[in-house]
N, C-alpha and C positions, 0 to 999 in steps of 0.2 A: 663804516660806522661800527664801533664796538658796542657790545652789550655791557652796560656799566651798572654800578650800584643804583638801586632804586631809591630816589630821593623825593621828599615832599618839601616844597618851599612855600612861604607865604608872600604876600604882596610886597612887604618891606624888603625882602631879599631881592626881588626882581627890580624894584625901584632903584636900588643902589648900584646896579650893574650898568655898564655901557653896552651898546649893541655888540661891539666886538667881543667883550667878555661873555656875553650871553651865548655867543657861538660855541664856546667851549663847554658851557653847561649843557647845551643840547647835544654836543658831540660825545661827551664822555659819561653822561648819566642817562639812565632811564628815569623819566619823571612821572610821578603820579600827580596829576593836576586835580586838586580837590574842587568840588563844586563851589566851596567858599571863595576860592581864588577868583573864579569867574564872576561870582556875585559882587565881591568887593571891588573888582576892577570895573565892572559895569556901573556900580554905584557912584564911581568918581564923576560920572556925567552930571551929577547933582551937587558936586563938591566945589567949594570956593577954591580957586587956584590963583597962583601968583600972576602979577601983571605981565602981559606979553604972551601968555599962553591961554588957550581955551581948554575947557574940560575935554572936548573931543580930541585935542592934541595930546593931552595927558593919557587918556585911555589908549589912543593909537600907539603912543610910544611904549606903553606896557605890552600891548599886543605884539608889537614888533620884536620884543625881547623874549616873549614866551616860547619855550621849547615846542617844537613841532615834530621833528624826526623821530625822537624816542619818547614821545609823550603819550600818556594814556589817561583820559578823564575817568575818574573813579565814579562808580554808582553812588548816588546820594545816600547818606547815612540813614535817613529816615526810612527808606525802602529796605535797607539791609537789616536794621534792627527790628523792623516789623516782621520781615521774613523769619528772622532768627527766633523771635518770641513765638511765632506760629509753628515752629518746629523745623525750619530749614537750616541746614548748616551754612555758616558763613566762615570761610577759611581765613584764618589770620596768620598767613605764612609770609608776610613781608612783601607781597606782590599786589598790584592794583586789582580791584574787582571791576571788571570791564563788562559793560552791557552792550546789547545791540548786535551780537554775533549772528550770522546767518549760516545755516547748514548748507554745504555745497558738496557735490560729488563730481569727480572727474575720473572716468573709467572705473576701476575697482577701488579707488581711494576716496575716503570720506574726510572732509575737513570743515573748518570754520573760517568764514570771511568776515573781518571787521572793516567795514567801509569807513571812509573819512568821517569822523564824528562831527555832529553839528556844532559842537563847541569850537572845534578847530576851524570850521568854515566861518563861524562868527568872528574869530580872531582875524581872519583874512579881511573881512569887511571892516572891522574896527580900525585896522591899519590904514585903510583908505578914507576913514572918517564917515563910513556908512553905518548908520544905526537904524534899526527898525523902530517903528512907533511903540511897539510893545516893549522893546528893551528900554526905551526912555521912560515909559510908564513904570516899568519894574524898578528902575533906578530911583524914581521919586518915592515909590512905595517902600523900598528898602530903607531909604534915609529916614522916612517918617516912622517906620517901625523901630528903627534903632534909637531914635530920639525919644520914643514912647516907652522904653523899658523902665519899669518902676523898680529900681534896685533898692530903694529905701524900704519898700514893702517886703522885698525878699530878705533884706537885712534883718528885719524884725521877725519874720516868719521862721527863719532858720536858727534863731537863738535857742529855740526849744530843744534842739539836738544836744546841747551842751550838758543837759541833765544826765546824759548817758555816760559821758566820759570827761566832762570838764571842757573849758574853752581852750582850744589849741593855741599855742604861742608861736609856732613856726609852720611854714608850709609842709615840711615833712610830718609834723604832728597832725595836720589836716589829712594828709594822705593815709596816715596810720589809722585815723578815726574812720575814714571811708572804707578802708580794707576791713576793719573790724565790723562795721555795720553790714557789709556785704558777706562777711564770713559767719556771723552769728545767726543761728537758725531762727531765733525768736523775732528777728527784725525783717524777715524775708517778704512777708505779705505787704508790710508797710513800704519797703523799698520798691517792690514791684509796682504797687499802685502809684507811688510818688513818681517813679521813673516814667511810667506811661503818661502821667499828667504833665510832667515837665517837658517831655519830648513830643507832646501833641499826638499821641496815638488815639485814633478815633474811638469814641465810646463803645461802638458795637464790637470793635476788635478787642478792646480792653476786656470785655465780658468773656470773649472766646479765649483770650490769652490766660485769664485767671482760671477759667475752667480747665484748660489744658494743664496748667501748673498744679492745680489741686488733684487732677487725675494722675499726675506723675508722682504724687506723694509729697507735695510741697517742698521740693528740693531747694538748695541754695541757688540764688540767681546765677552765679558764675558757672555752675554745672548745668543749669537748665537752659540758659541762652548766653553763652560766653561773650559774643560780640555785644549783645544788648547790655550785658553787665558792664562791659568796658565803657560804653557810651554813658550809661547811668552814672558810673563812677566819676567820669569827667564833669558832668553837670553837678553832681553832689559835691564834688571837690570845690567847684567854683562857688557855689552858694555858701558852703561852710567856711571857706576862706574869706568870703565877703563878710559873713556874720562875725568872723573873728578879727575883723579890721586888718586883714593881711592882703586883701585886694581892694583897691579903691572903688568906692561907690560913685565917684565923680566921673568916671569914664565908661559909658555904656559899651563902648567897643571892646572892652576887656572880655565881655561874654563871647563876642565873635572870635577874638583871638584864641580863646581856649577851645572853641569849637573845632579848630583845626586838628586838635588831638583826637577827635572822633576817627580820623583816618590814619592814625599812627600805626595800627597793626598791619597796614598795607604798604609799609616802606621799610627800608634798611636805615636810611639817614633822614633826619629832620633838620632843616636849616632855617634860621630866622635871625633878623636883627632886633626883634622885639624883646625888650627886657623881661616881660612877663613870661614869654616862652622860655627864655634862658633859665628862669627860676623854676618853672613847672615841668617842662618836658622831661628833664632827667628823672623826675620822680615816677614817670609813667613808662619809661623805656623798658622793654622786655629784653630777654637774652638776645645778644647779637644785633642790637640796634645802637645807633649813635646820634647824639645831638652835635651839630656843627654850627658855631656862631656864624651868622651871615657875613660878618666882617672878615673872618678867616676864609670863608668860601670865596668872597670877592677878591681877596689878596691872592689866592691861589689861581683864580681864573685870569687875573691880570698878569701873574707870573707866567702862566701858560701862553698868554697872548704875546708877551715879550719874547718868550723862548721860540715860538714858531715864527715870529716876525724876523728872526735872525737867519732863517733859511734862505737860500738863493731864490731869486724870483722865478726861475724856471721850475723849481720844485713847488713853490706856492701856487703856480698856475695850474698844477695838476689836480688841485682841489683838496680840501680838508680830509675828505673820506679816503683819499689816496695816501697822503703823507702822515696822517695822524689817526690811523685806524685804532691805535692803542695809546694809552698815556706813556709819557717818557719812562724808560726803564731806570734811568739814573736821575739823581737830583732830589732835592727835598721838596717833593710835590705832595700836597694833601691828597689829590686825586689818586696818585700812585699808591699811597698808603691805604686808601679806602678800597682800591681794587685788590690789593694784597690781602686785606682783611675779609672782605665780603666775597671775593671771587678768586680764591687762592690758586686756581689752575690757569689763570689768564696768561701768565708768562709762557707756559708751555704751549698754549694755543697760539699765542702771538708769534713765537719763534718757529712754529711748524705750520705755517699757513697752508691752506688747500689751494694749490696752484692749478687753475683751470686753463685748458686750451681754449682757443677762440671758439672751436666747435662746441666744447662743453659749456662755455658761457652762453652761447646762442641757444643751446638746448635748455639751459636753466631758465633763461628769459622766456622762452616759449612755454615752458612748464608753468611758470608763474602766471603767464597770461591765461593759460587754460584753467588754472586754479581760480583766478579772479572771475572768469566767465563760466565757471562750472554750473551744473544743474542745481537749482535751488531746491532744497527739500520741502516736502509737504508740511503744512502746519501741524498735522496730527502726529508726525514722526517724533520719536524721542530725541531730544537734543544730544549732540555729541559733546562729551567732556573734552575740553581743550588739552588735557593731559594725556588722553588716549587717542586723540585724532591723528590721522595720518599726516596732516599738515594744518597750519594756522597761518593765515595771511592778514596782515595789517596794511590797509591802504592809506597812504599819506601823500598829499600834494605839497611838495617842498620847493620853495624858491631856490634858484641857483646860487644866490649870494646871501650872506648875512653880514652887514657892515662892510668891512674892507675885504672879507674873506670869500673866495670862490669855494663852493662846497663840493662840487663834483668835477671829475675829469672832463675835459673839453668834448670828448666823443660822447659822453653820457648826456651832456647838455644839448649837443647837436641832435642826437637821436630823439630826445624828448620834444624837440621843437618841430620835428617832421610830422 
């Protein structure tokens, strides 16, 4: 399995894929799975579906196509923005923010172990049609909350902002107004208070955050708490675009669609079939990020599926991780272009692989087992930074097949069943 560009997808993207196409998404990309994706998927338990299918089957099908091998569920944005407002740094360097790591020690080496995330365990249950009672209750609550959004009231409330710079006529105009509000010093307290209210920061923490901001000399929000400023800018953009009649008030799910942008700083590529995403995401892209239309992603995954299907059967039986460790060197493939752009050294690495002897492979496997079962650190110890740790281990339980594709060499599958 190669380490690919880090991508965020929404539910619409995964819905459009076949199971075979989803194999190549999981094989060639590192995926940041946002909490919103899990919430939207689970909420389909309460959605009206077409004749001949049950809601459980719809959710199970999405779960079957969700990446597992290279997937990383991101920490919820509400936790991140609160930490940031209280003074903790939230790195926005196009990689997922992952929680749940455990400090482990093996000999003289110190590392971090990330066990199988509960979200991935839930996906395994959902594929089998197994849903906890609390998950069904959550689906009901989510649907009820979505239908209860009062966008008409928000439409009227945010009209007042246009006295500052006039009513925007285009979505880029809205983004420019948001940037101006976040950049002008005289609006900072209003933006900070409004952002905390919109994002549900508890009252007791709002008081602490405001005190910290005042003690720091009332700086601009982007300098005071950069990630929180990004999240506030997304929400402010939504409500100002709503008030400008540039986003429909008739579709409450528009608010959820834009909430995916909270996680944009933690990816290289954002993909979606949603028309609103196609219009808005490019306005928020930072340097060295890219929006890929879901239609184009699906076409490329289908093209990869056809390409590898032409291989002889004896090659395909060796498993995807064996014959497709890296994307095709030649041919007009989107994934190859993205590798070239975001991982420019990949061709050198792919053409100069590290060839291990059987003894070296056995030693590596033994070392990984020791890492997994290393001594757990005490609660009082300082956590290890994953960037300075001697090793980092991600535990994943991966099925041997996805769709028509065998994922691993026969000897790997046999050893895992022993």
